[in-house]
N, C-alpha and C positions, 0 to 999 in steps of 0.2 A: 441866779443859781448856776448857770453855765460857767460864769467866771470863777465862782467859788470852787466848783468841781475841777476846773482846769488847774487852778492854783494848787488844789490838794494833790492832783496827779503829779504835777511837776515837783512838788515839795516832798511828797511821801513816796512816790514811785519813780524817781528819776532814772534809776538803773533799768527798770523794766521798760519804760518808754524809750530810752536810748537803745536798748537791745533790740526792741521791735523795729525802731527806725533804721538800725544798722542792717537788719535783714532785708527790709524794703530797699535800702540804698544799694545793696549788692545787686539785686534784681534790676533796678533802674540803671545803674552804672554799666552793667554787662550788656543789657539790651541796647543802650545808647552807643556803646563802643562797637558792638557788632553791626549796628546800622551804619555807623561811621565807616567801619571797615568795608562794607559793601559799596558805599558811595565813593570812598577814596580809592578803593581798588579799581573800580571802573574808570575813574578819572586818570589814575596813574597808568593803567593798562593802555588807555588811548594815547597818552603822551609818549610812553616808551615805544609803542608800536609804530607810530607815525615817524618818530625820530629815527627808527631803524630802517626805514625804506630809502634806498639809495636814490631812486628816481620815482617820483610820484606818478607821473603820466608819461607814456611814450606814445606820441601821436604819429602814426605811420601815414605819410602823405601819399595820396593817389598820384599816379603819373600825370605830370603837367600841372599839378596843384601849385598855387602861389603861396609860398611859406609866409610872406608878409600878411596876406589876407587871413590866413589861419591864425597867425599871432595876434592880429587885431581882434578876431572873434574870441580867442582864448582870454584876452584881457577883459572882455565883456562877460564871459561865462563864469570865470573864476579868477580870483586874485592870485597872482603867481610871483615868486621871488626870483627864480632863475629860469632861463630859457636858453637851450643850446641845440643847434642843428647837428645831426650826426648822419654820416653817409654809410651805407651798407653796400658792398660790392661782392659778387660771387667770383671766386677764383678757382679754376679747375685744379690747381695745384701750386706748390711752391718748390723751388729747386735751389740747392745750395752747393757750392763747390768748396769743400774744405780739405785742404791738403791734396792728396791724390785720389780722393773719392768724391762721388757725386751722390747727394741724397735728394730724394724726391718724395713729396708727401701727396696725400689725396686731396680732395676738394677742401676749400676753406673759405673764410670770410676776410675781407679787408675793410676795416673801419676807418672812417675819416672824422676826426674830432678837431675842434678849435683849440687855440692855445690856452684858453681859460677853462676848458672843460674839466680837467682834473681838480681845479680849485673849487668849481661850482658843485661838482659831484664827487667828493673825495672818496666815497666808498666803492667807486667803480674800478679804479686802476690802482694796483699796489706795486710800486717799483721794487725790483729785486736786485738787478745788476745794471750798472751803467746809468745813462740819463733817464729822466722821467718824461721827456718830450722828444719829438722827432719820430723816426721809424722805430717801432717797438714790436718785439715778438712776444707772444704769449709763452709761458713757461713750457707747456707741452709741445708747442710748435718748435721751440728752440731745441728741445730734446729730440724730436723727430728728425730735424734737419742737422742735428749735431753742430748747431751754429751758436756763436756767442757775439759779444759786442765787437764791432769792427768788421765782421764778416759781411759779405755781399750776397744777397739772395735775389732770385728772380721770381716775380709775381706773374703767373700765367693768366692771360685774359682770353676769353673765348672769341675767336675770330680776329684777334689783334696780337701784335708782337709782345712777348714778355717784357715786363718793365723791371729793370734792375735797381735795387735800393740798397743802401748801406744800413746795417743794424746799429742802432744807437743805444738800445736798452732792452732788458728782459723784464717782463712784468707778469703779475698774476692778476686774473680777473675773478675776484671773489663772488661776483653776482652774475656769472656768465649765463645762468638759466634765464634770468629776466632780461638781461642785456640783449640776448638773441631770440627772444620770444617772437612769435608770429602774431601780430595783432589782427584781430578779426576772424581768425580761423577757429573752428570748433576744436575742443580739446583732443578729440580723437585724430584729427588731421594735422595737428601741430607737431613739429619735430619733438621727439622724446628726449633729446639731449642737445646741448650746445655743440657747435662745431669743434672738432679736435684741433684744427689749425686756424690761428687768428693772427693777422698782422694789423697793426694800428699805424696810420700815417696822418700827417697834418691834413686838415680839411681842404686847404687849397691844393695840395698835392693830390689828394684823393679825387678832386674834381678833374684835374688834368688826366688822371689815369682812367676814370670811369665815365666821364661825361660822353666820350665818343661811343661808349658801349650802350648808353641809355637808349639811343635811337634804334640801334640794330637789334639789341636784345633787352627790351625794357624789363623783362622778368628777372634779369640778373642784377639789377640796380634799383635801390629804393632809398628814400631818405626818411628820417624821423626827426621830430622835435622832442627833446627831453626836457621835462618840466618839473620844477620844484614849486609846489603850491604854498601859499601862505596858510599856516596852520593856526594862526591866532583866532580866526573866526569859527573854528570847528567846535561843535558841542563836546563837552567832556564825556558824555556817554558814548561808548563805541557803536551802539546800534544807531543812535541819532547821527553820529559822525559819518557812518557808512552811508546812510540815506542822503546826507548832504553832499558827500563826495561823488557818489554814483549818480545822483541827480544832476550835478554840475557837468559830469562827463557826457551824459545824454543830452544836456542842453547844448554843449559845445558841438556834438555831432550833428544836432539839428541845425545849428547856425552855419556850419561849414558845408552842409548839403552834399555829402559824398566826397568832399575833398580830402578826407582823412578818417582814420579809425583810431580810437583811443584804447590803448592797453592800460587799464586802470590798476596799476600796482598798489596804490594807496588803498583803494576800495577792497582789493583782494586781501590785503593785510588786515584791514578793519573787519572784514567779513570773518576772518579767522579769530579776531579778537572778540567778536560777538560771542563766539563759542567759549572763549576763555572767560568772558564775563558770566556766561551761564555756568561755567565750571566753578567760578567763585561762589555763586549761589548754591551750587551743589555742596561745596566744602562747608559753606555756612550751615546748611541743613544737617550735614553729617557731624560736624565738629562743634558748631555754634549753638544749635537749638538745644541739645542736651544740657549745655551750660545754662542757657536761659531758663529752661524748665526747672533745673536744679535750684537756680536762684529764687524762682517763684515758690518752690516747695520749701526752701529755707525760710523765706519771708513768712509763709503761712505757718510753718512750724514754730517760728518765734512768736507769732501772734497768738497761736493756739495755746502756747505755754501759759498764758495768763487767763485761760478759760475758767479754772477753778476759782481764782480770786474774783473775777467778774461775776461768776455765779453767786458767790456769797454776798457780794455788794448789792447785786440786784435783789436778792432776797430781803436784805435789810431795808432797801428802798421801798419794796412792796409793803413791808410791815408798817412803814411810816407813811403810807398812803400815796406813794408815787404811782402814777399811771404808766401803762406800757409806753405811751407816746413820750412821756418825760424820760423814762429809762432809756428808750432808744435814742433820744436826743443826746443824752450823756455818753452813751456808747459811741454814737456817731462822732461826737466831739473827740473822743479818744482816738478813734480810727482816723479822723481827719488830721489830728496833730501828728500821729505816727506816719500817715501817708505823706503829708507835706514835708515833714522833717526828713523822711527817707528820700523823697524826690530831690530836695535841695542838696542833701548830702551826696546822693548818688550822682547827680549832674556835676557837682563840684569835683568829685573823684574822677569821673569820666573826662571832664575837661582837662584836668591836670595830667591824666594818663594818655590823652589823645596825641599829644606832641611826641613824647618818647616812644610810644608804641606804634603809632600810625604816621607820625610826621605831618599832622595836619590839625586844623581847627575843628573842634567838635561842633561849633555853632555855625558852620558854613551853611549857606541857604539850602543846598541840596540835601542836607542831613536834618533839617528842622522837623520833617515829618517823623523821622525815627525818634527824635527827642520827645515830640508830643506823644508818640506811642508808648515810649518808656515811662513818661509821667502818668499816663492813663493806666498803664499796667501797675505802677506803684499804688495808685489810689484803689484800683480794683482788688489787688492782692490784700491790702489792708482792710478794705470793706468786707471782702469775702471771708476773711479769717476772723474778724471782730464783730462786724455789724450783723451779718446773716445769722451766725449761731445765737447771738444775743436776742434777735427777734424771735427765733424759733423757741428758745428757752423761756423768754418772757411771757409767752402766751400760755405756758402750762406750768411755770415754776411755782413751787410752794416753798415754805420755810424748810420743810424736811428735805426738799431737793437741793438745798444748799450744801448738804454733806456730800463728800466725794463718793461716787458710786463704788461699791465693793461687791465681792462675790464672783461667782463663776461667769454669769452673764451668758449671752448667746454668741456663738462663734460668728465672725463676720461672714457676709454672703460669699465673698470671693474664696474663703476657705472651704465653705460647704460645697461650692461648685468646682473646686480645684482649678480655679482660674489660672493660678501660677503655672501649673503643669500644662494646661491647655495653651497658654501663650508661649511657653517654651517649645512645645511641639510645632506650633504654627511658625514660629521664628526659624526653627531648624528646617522645616519643609521649604519655606520661601528662600532661605539661603542656599539650600541644595539645588533648587530650581535655577537660581541665578548662576551658580557655578556650572551646572550642567549645560546651560545655554551659552556659556562663555561670555557673559555680559561684562562689558567695560563701559565706564562712564564716558570716556573719550575714545573715539574711533578715528582712524586715519586711512580711509579707503583710497587706494591709488595715490597715496602721498598727500592728499588734500585734507587738512585738519577739519574735523567736524565733530560736533558733540551730539551724542544720543543719550538722552536721560530718561530712564524709566523710574518714575517716582515710587514704584513698588519696592525699589531697592532700599528705601529709607525705612520701610516697615520692619524688616527683619532685625536690624540692630536696636530699634526702638522697643520692639516687643521683647527682645532678649534682655534689655536693660530693666524693663518693668518686671519681667518674669523672675530674674535673679533677685531683685529686691523682695518680691513677694515670697519666693521660696525661702530666702533668708529669714523673713519675718515669720514664716510658718515654723521653721526650725527653732527660732528663738522662742516662739510660743510653746513648742514642745519642751524646750529646756526649762521654761518658767512654769510649766504645768507638770506633766508626768515625770519629767526629768529633773524635778527640784532637788532630789537627793544628790544627783551628780553635780548639779550646780552648787549645792551647799558644800560638797567636798572641794570644788574648785575655789570657793570663797574662804575655806578654812585658813589658808596662810594669812589672809588679810583680816578676816572677821573673827577667827578663833572660835570659841564656844558659841558665838552668836551666829554662826554661818547658817544654820537652819532657819533661824528667825529672819535673817536678812533675805534668804531665798524666798521665804513665805511673804515677806513685805513686798518684794519685787513682783511676786506673782499677783498680789492685789493691785499693784500699780502697773500691770503689764501693758496697758494701752499707751501710757506715757513713755515707758521704757522702750517699747517697740517703735514708737514714733521717733525718738531720739536715735535709736539704733539704725532705723531705715535712712534717716538723713545722713548719718555718718557713712553708711554703706554707699549711698548714692554719690556722696561727695568724693569718697575715696575711689570708687570705680570710675567716675568721670575724670578725676585727676590722673589716675593710672592709665586709662585708655588714651587720653590726649597726650600724656607724656611719652608713652611708648610709640604712638603714631609719629609724634614729632621727632623722637630720637631715631626711629627707623627711616624717616624721610631724610633727616640730616646725614645719616650714614650712607644712604643711597645717593645723596647729592655728591658726597665725596667719591663714591664709586663712579658716578656719571662723569665727574670732573676728571678722574684718572682715566676713564675710558676715552674721553675727548682728547686729553693731552697725551695719552699713551702710557704714562707712568708718572712717578713723582716729578721727574725731570726728563724731558725729551730733547735730544739734539737732532736736528733735521737738516739734511743736505740734499744733494741731487746726484744724478748719475755722474756728472763731471766733478762734483765735489762731495764725495760720499762721507757721511759722518763716521762710518766704520773705520776710516783711516786713523781716527783719533781714539779708537776704543781703548787701547792700553793706557793712554794718558788720562782719559776720563775715568776709567776704572780705578786708577791709582789715587784719585782725589780722596782726602780723608773722610769726607761725608758720604761716600758711596758705599752702600751695603751690597749691591749687586748691579751688574751691568750686562746688557744683552743687545747684540746687533739685530736689526730687522731690515730686510729688503723691502723697498717700496717701488714696484715696477707697474707696468700697465700691460694688460692682456686683452685681446679681442675674444669675446664670446659671441660667435656669429659676427654680426656687424656692430656689436655694442662694445665700446672700450670701457673696461672696468679696472679698478685698482686691484693689484696683486701684491700680497704680502708674503715674503719668504721668511720663515722662522725656523729656529731649532726647537721643535715641539716640547722636548723634555726639559729644557732649561729656561725657556722664556718666562715661565711662571716665577722664577726667582727675582726677576726685575720688575714685573708688573702683575697685577691681579688677573687671574684667570677664573672668572666667576662661572658657576654652573649655569647661570641664566644666559650666558653668552651663546650657549649651544642648545640646539633643539632637543638633544638627548637628555639635557639636564645633568650631564656628567662631564665636566671639563677634563678631568684627568683621563677618563676612558677615551674621550674623543681625541685628545692630543696623543695618547698612546697609539691609537689606531693610525693616526697620521704618521707618527714616527715609524711604525712597522711597515708602512706602504711608501716606498721612496717616491713613486710618482703619484702619491695621493694628493687630493685637494679638498679643501672645505669650501663649500659654495653657499652664498647667502640665500636666505629664504626666498627673496624676491626673484633671484635668478633661477632657482629651482622651480618656482611656480611659473615664471614666464616661459621657460624652455622645457617644462614638463620632464625634469630630470629625476632620477632615483639613485639611491645608494648603489654603488657598484658600476654605474654607467661609465663608459669610456668617453672622455671629452677631449676634443682637439682644440687647444687654445693657441692663439697666435701671439708669440712673444718677440720682442725686439732683440735681435742678436747683436752683441757688441762688436763682432768682427766686420760684418757688412752693413750694419745699421738698417737692416730690413726685418720685417716681421715674418716669422716662420712658424708653421704649425708644430706644436709640441703635445704629445699625448699625456693625459692625466686620467686618473680614476677617482671618481667621487667617493669619499669615505665618510663624509659627515656633512651636516648642515649647520651653518653658523648664523646666529642672529645679529651679533654685534662683536666688534673686535677693536682693540686699542688703536686709535687714530683713524680707523676706517670710516668711510661714509655710512649713512644709515640705510642706504638702499641696496646697491649692488657692489659686491667685492668678492675676492677670492683669497684663500690662505693656503699656502703650500710649503713643502720642505725647502729651506734655503739652499741646501746642498744640491738638490735636483734642479732648482731654478738656475743656480750658478753653472751647473754642468751643461744645461741645454742652451743657455744664453751666452756662454763664454765669458761671464763676468761674475765674480764673487763679491762685488762691491755691495756694502750695506748702507743704504741711504739714511737710515735712522739708527740712533743708539738710545736705548731706554735705560734709565738709571733709577734704582730704588734708593731713596735717601735714608740715611741713618738718623738724621736730625731735621733741620728746617729745610724744606725743598727750595725756598726762595734763596737762601744763602748758598746752597749747592749750585743752583742755576747761575748765580753771580760768579762763583768760583769757576764754573765751566766756561763762561764767557771770557773770563780772564785768561785761561790757558789757550783758548781757541783764537781770540783776537778778531777784530773786524775784518781782516783780510781773508779769513777762512771762508766767508760767505755762508756760514752755517747759522741756522736759527736755533735758539735755546729758549725753551718755555718750561714753566713749572706748573704744578697742579694748583697752586694758589690762584694764579691768574684764571685758569679754567674754572675753578670753583666760584670765583667772583662772577664769571660769565654765566655759569649755571644758575647761581643764586640771584641773578638779575633778570632771569626769565619770568614770564608772567605767573606761571603756576607756582614757582618757587617763592616769589614774594608773597603771593596770596596765602600759601600755606604757612610761611614764616610769620606773617603778620597776625594771622588768625590764631595760630598756636601760641604766640606770645601773649595775646589777650587771654586765651583759655588757661594757659599755665599760670599766669599771674593771678587770675581770679580763682583758680583751683585752690591755691594756698589760702586765700581769704575765705573761701567757702568752707574749707576744712577747719579753719580756725573758728568760723561761725558755727559749724556743726558741732565741733568738739567743745567749744567754749561757750558761745552765746546760748545755744539751745540747752546745753547741760546746766549751765549756771542758772538759767531762768527756770528750768524744771526743778532744780534744787531749791530755788527761792520760793517756788510754790509749796514746798514741803517744810518751810521754816516753822510753820505752825505746829506740824507734827513733831519736829525736832524740839521746839520749845516746850511742848507738852511732855516729851520724854525727859527733858531736863527737869521739869517741875516734879515729876514722879520719882526722881532720883537717878536717872541715867547719867553716867559719867562721860567725860569727853572722849576717851578711847572707844566707848561703846557707840556713841553717835558717829564718830569717824568711821567705824566699821561699815555703817550703812552708806556713808558718802563715798568711801573709796571703793567699796564693792560695786556699787552702781557705775561709778566712773570707769573702772577697769572692764566691766562687762560691755559697756557702750563702746569704749575705745578699742579693746582687743578684739571683741567680736565684730564690731562694725568695720574696723579697718582691715581685719583679716579677710572677712567676706568680701569687702569692697575691692581688695587687691586681686582676689581670684576672679571676681566679676570683671574687673578692668582688663585683666589678661585675656579673657574670652572676648570681650568687646573689641580690644585692640586687634586681635587676630582676625575678627570678622571685618573690621574697618579696612585693614590692610588688604584683605582679599577682595573686598568690594571696590576699593579705590586703587586697583592695580594700575590704572592709567596715570596716576600721579607719579609712579616710580618708573625710572628708566636707568638701568634695567630693573626688573622686578626683584625684590629682596629674596634672599635664600631663607631668611627667618626673621623673627622680630628682634629688634635691638632694645634691650632693657636698660633704661637710665637708672641704674642702682643708686647713684648719688642723689638724684632728684627725689626718688622714692624714699630714701632714707631721711632726707630733709623734710619731706611731707610727714613721715611718721613721727619724727622728732618734734615738728611744730604741733602736730596733733596731740602728742603726749603732753607737751608743755602747756597747751591750752586746757587740756583736761585737768592737769595738776593745778594750774592757776585757778580754774573754776572751783575745784574742790577746796583749795586753800581759802579762796574768797568766801565760800559758803561757811567755812569754819570760823572765819573772822567775824562774820555777821552774827554767828551764834554766841559770841562772847558777851553780847548785851545781857543785862539782867533779865531773868525769866519773866518777871511781872511786866517789865517794860516791853519785852518782845511780844508777849501775849496781848498787851494793850494795843501795840502797834498793828497787830494782825487782826 
């Protein structure tokens, strides 16, 4: 009997079985891909993070420690690839004789490195001018000494005669913070900033200079071992990798018994990545779970669409003597066929999509648990939608019950309790509380990345999503009930004189229509909110890249080689829409050396974006206007304002380097505003002032940076700028495309991009399923009614009036309500996920093209479903009735 029943299902109901399996397949495929996203994102985050660490471990040796013994213990505690000794020596100052002047700096550091150090740790030293080995000056030290390649400088040593060396190159130290960290000191006692003055010498020469100082003043000299660990054996999960690395560091310290202290840069990075992995789960819950829930609802809606047909078949089976157990076996067979077919189809789709969307294998061992969960979900969804209702109905079903229920019926419990309005109010209250508390998913106290997750934040958007769906269903119920006359008037262009009859028929089928309407609404709201969030993020990624680079194209020089000297030639390039010079100097705020940017406040916005989010006032134009009206005005970063307890209007004495005597002198400024971020500026402490005032007080109007707004392709403009400058200029040229690639390679960016790619891809499929599969299956359930109408004399145009009216109601009403709901959800998501955006967006970015494509796809699916239904009605009436 089971075989005969299965054959009949596949032969007589192939479209229904396939539609139900397609709904299950969407749920399975989406959940499998979301699980793969979590697994692969954790693995990729670990790989990218450890690759970005310039030096994994810095082992600071105790005085008198044997480096060889420590190296042997290191080999036993952890496998390593590279090992380099580095010497650190304190210098009271440096002196340079350039021309007729003498420049002297404050205290600094002298590093001693081996000849292969730059090759073993390529991220530590970046050559700028001259040789890449020998005696090298850090860029800031060269500026302080007014020295260049070929000059001779004196290294002062406490209690010893100064040592004179010849400068062979100027370099940049990109990772100075970690390079000069103090291993073993508590965070509060460690230096807050790297030294301003650094000289690098060959390790052998360093020993000659500082070994005599080690005995007399051991505190002024110390050595480190810089280590690059073997990453092959690290677990892919960042939390497990952190435990492995930090445990190995503690094991090493136990082995060397006080001979050294490990500064574990790799573990520190993995510790931050653990927060990023948590962040990925946060994004999964905010953006991924609604999609998974929608896929489940779609699968259930597809399965429920055959409830009427199953009810009639079960009644006939009961008449012929079938028991409840036999009926349930037949229904379970259908549920099993639908579930297995949906699982196989869903996993096949997910496996094909995993490589282009995630760049990995869906069936990797770490993701098998998610695949199993997705398969169980598919079976559960099919069983819940088919088997459970059949069991409930089979216990009480009679022949009369085979008829479709009609009449007013009792209102659902949620309508009587006004659950929709209650959920909306709770969502609003929870969202208001989150905003009042200033909650952010990701926090960075004292510059240390950390994640703080309050899972109550997920309740508000979830309740809003449900509430909007229920409110729309309530409004649709009103339209199908008391508002039938208005609905009939809306149907008149399609249904003509049958508009009232069509409205009455839809009222009698309101549960089925409401179900299809709700699925369309939820699918459209999910697609809209995800698309807007993704578009807003991508737009802010561009803003972040421009903020990092400074403008579409930035030309960067130094005090000796200012880019402003080429301003006229750069502005004359055909691809330049606007050009603006910008000074980049350094100023002491107390004892803290900070970046100072001199600008023309009223014109800089022509060459680069001045976002309101850059300024604490939230008004870029007003803040810049205040700066322009105050010649000695200065904008101070939030961190500096907090650290030095400053307020607007305060007089600040900053020490600036004078171009005449190359000494720092106090210059008065007045604080006129607080700046959060600024083009090319660091993210912590910096200053922005009027370029004219800075030039007047320092005796130099040189602009170290030129910002260019591109009329076309920034990469092409950057290439043209390099062409007119030439390599001899010593100027650097960068474009926003490179900065955008850097921004988009960050952990959060890739997670958001990968997740939204999955979501946006499946949003289209779900909309097609909602508008096509559900609609066509619902119409298929009404073929019997349409066949009876044909038998009693109804013409084709009259039947089409019913089909098209229902299709337009579901499409126009569901998609319109879903669009509005998606806008509200997107606004809430952007506000709750403020930590994703840097800087925060000024407003939502609406992807009109994508939404238009969604609407067109949805309309096409609805039209195709209506046409397909009409084609099935062309069968002879008697044959159609016999088949039903």
